[in-house]
N, C-alpha and C positions, 0 to 999 in steps of 0.2 A: 519486283522488289524494290522499295522505296531507297531513294538515294541517301548516303550517309552525309550528314551536314553537321555543322557545329552545334546547332540547335538539339539535333537528335541525340549528340554525344554528351551534351550538358545534362539534358533531361534523364538520359541514361545513368551518368554518373550520381545525380541526386537521388534517382531510385534505388540504385544499390545501397547508397548509405543510408537511406530510410530502412531498406529491407535488413540491414546488419543492427540498426540503432534499436528497434522497438524489443526484439528478443533479447539483446543484451541487458537493456534497461530492466525489463521484467526478472531476469536472472538474477539481479541485483537487489531486488525488493523482498523485504519479508512483510511488514505491515500492509504494503500495496497490494499485496497479493491475497490478503485474509480479508480485508474489509469488504464493504458494499462498494463496489466501482460503478458509477452512473456515467454513462457516455452516450453522445449523441453527435453523429458527424454533421453538425450545423454550427455556422459561424456564431463566435461571441466575442466580446470584448473584456477586458479586465474591469472589475467592478460590477459586472452582471449578477444578478441574483437569481438562483436556481432553487425552485421547490422541488423537493424529492419527495414523493409520496409515501407516507406511512402506513402500513396495513392496519385497518382498524380493529376492534374487539367486537366479537358477538356473543350473546349469551345463548345457551339452549332451552328450549321450551317443550315442556312435557304435554303433548297434544292429546294422548289417551284415546279412548274411543268417542267420545263425544265433544272433545274440545275444538278448539278454532287455531287456526295459524296466526302466530303473533309477528306480525310485520315489524321488522326493525328497521331503523334509519341510521345507519351506521356515518359517524361523521369521519370522512376521510382526511387525515391531518397531513401536514407538510412540515418537513423540515427545511428551514432556509439554509442555503449554503451560498457564500458570495465567492466568485472568481475572484479572489484577491491576490493570487501569486501566479504571475508571468514568468516562467523559469528559463534561463537560457543558459548554454555553454556553447562556446566558439572554439574553433581551431581554424589554422591555416594550413594549406597544402601548396607548398612551392610548385611542383609539377603535378598537376591535378591527374594528366593521362596515366601515371603510375598506379594510381588506384583500381584502375581498371586491368592494369596488368598484375599487379601482385594485392589480391585481396587481404592478405595477412598485414599489409601496411596500413589500410584503411582499419583495420580493427586496432592497430597500434595507436593510430591518431583518435580513433573513436571512443575508446574504452574509457579514458579518464573523463572524457565529456559526459558520458552516459552514468558512469559512477557518480560524478557531481549531482547530476538530475536526482539519481535514486536516492543519495544522502540526504537530500533536502526535502523530498516527499517523506522519507521515514521521519525526520525530526519533526515535520508539522504533524504528523498523524499522532506520534507517540507524545507531542506536547499537549495532547488533547486530555491527557490521563487526568489532571485535575477538574476536567470538567464533569466526570462522572461523579454525581452525588447520590443519586438513588440508593445506592447500596453503600454501605459503612466500609470503610477502609479495614483491610486486615492485615497482619503483620505489623512488624516494629521498626521503626526508623533506625537505621545504623546497626541492625543486627542481622544476623544469617538468616536466610530465607529457610523456612521449615516445613516439614509435611503437615504440620497442623495448620499453618496459615493457608496452604493449598487446599485442604479439605475444607477450610472454612468459606474460601473464594468459591469453590464448586457449588457448595451448598446454599450459599447466597445467590447464585445465579438460578439455581434449582428452584428456590423458594420464589425467585422473581418472574417465574413462569417462563423462562427462556426455553422454547420449544427442544423437546429431547433430540428431535431430527436435526437440530442445528450443532454443528461440531462448535466445542468450545476451545479457544486458544489462550495460551499463556505467554507472553512476550516479556523476557526478562533481560537484565544486563548480565556481563559476564560472570561478575562475583556471584549473582544469586543463581545463574546457570552451575556454576562450579559447587556451590551449597547442595544443590539437589543431586549431583552425581555423587555426592560425597555420603548419601543417605544411605547407609550399608544394605538395607533389607531392599531397596530397588537397585541395588548396583552390583548383586553378588548372584551367582548362578544359584547357589544353594535356597536362596528366599524368593528370588524373582525368574528363575528359569532363564530361556533364551533371551528375554528382554534385560534381564540383569547383565548377561554377558555381553550384550551388545553395547550395553552403557559403560561397562568396565572396558572394553577394548576399543569400541569406535567413538566413545565419548559422545554418544549422541543419546540423552534423554528419552525422546520419542514421544511417548503418550504415559502422562502420570495424573491419576486421580480424575481421569475423564477429560484432561486439557491435554491438546498436542502443544507441546513446549517448544518455543523457539528461543534463541538470543539474538539481541541486537545492540550494536555498540551505541545506539543513539537513543536508548530509554532515559527519559527525563530524571536529572538530579536538581535538588535544591537544596538550601541551607549548607550550616557547617556545624560539624561537632555535636550532633551526628548529622551526617547528610543523609537525606530521605531519597530513597530511588524508588521511583513512580513505575514500577512493573505493573503491567496490566493484563487482566483477565477479560475476556470479552466473547461474545458469538458477533457473527459476520455482520448483523444489521446493528452493531452498536454505533458503529462508524460509518461514515459515507466519504469517498472520495469522488468529485465531480469534476468530469475533464470535458471540455468542449474545443472545438477547431479554432484554430486562429485564421485570419484572413489571409489570402494569397497576397503576394507583393504587387504593388502596383505594374502594369505592363510597361515595358519600355524603360524600366529602372535597373535593368542589368541583373536582376536577381531571379533564380530559378528555385520554385519551391515543389516538396511533394509530401503528401501525408503517409504516415506509418500508422496502421491502425490494426488492433489485435486484441481479442478477448475484453472488450470494454475499457481499452485504454488507446490512445491516442497522441501523437505528436507531430510537429511539423519540422521538416529538415529543407533549409533554405542555403543556397549557393550562391554567392556573389563576389565580383571582381574587387580586389582592393589594390587600386593603383599605387599607393605608397609603399607597398612591399611586394607588389607584382606576384601575387599569389591568390589563390582561391580562398576564400573564407567559407566554411560551413558552420552553420548555427543550427544547433539542436535545441527546439524550444517547446514547451508545453505550458498551457493555461488551465489551471485548476483552482480547485477549493476544498477544503476539509472541514468537517463539521461531525457533530455527535447527531445521530437519528434515533437512537433508543437509549436513554439515560439509564434504564434498569438493567440493559443488556451488558453492562460493562461494571467493574470493581478494580479499585486500586488495591494493589499487593505490595505492601510497603517492604523494604529490607534497608 
């Protein structure tokens, strides 16, 4: 049995924090769980450019009985996403040994840091709504979101040849979500059956017009009188969230790091001693970039 040393204990504490951090972060994400996440466990630095491959299009050739195979040379394009965001949230724990003894105390410290990271990721992804120009926006700024707007958005994605096998998502702000819950024929049992009853009682829209509907507090808003709300309808490959590992701290600097990686998502947790406060500092940080992968796979739904 290996001896228990201060180094063993330090590494165990960081591993415990890392194990708690990532599931908590993903539980607070909406957009981050819906878009195409590109993650590789290799080191990168802020400012690096990552080439994310975009699947090319091919055409069908009718070979018949006497025809020949038509060889195609598909042009594999790339969407370039810059790792331009190094996000961190730090907190201090005066008596770090209590973290091991009381896991609930760890969650109390960790939750605000994780929520701060999740909110910034959500804001960055939803801020890309204005980049979707291939499909004309639907809906009217400053007006309630209507069934007709949702219908037009889904039809536009269909006409843009978004594969039917790919789920469509609609992320709206709180007011637009409220508008959808008040469309009577979708929120009453006599017109929508069990789905309408669920909307009426649980308050969840669920699926509407082939869109899985979500609400977010970070949907982009611009202008004034009327304010334009940039609700977003999209398929998974419309947006990319690229994440890469951050380097380990230099040996002998008094910092211990551990990686938390799960489901194409990764972050670093660093523990270091702060002599000015006589406390251990935990830093949860992530290096990522966001960008549009397929412009025609997204559409702005204004309200």
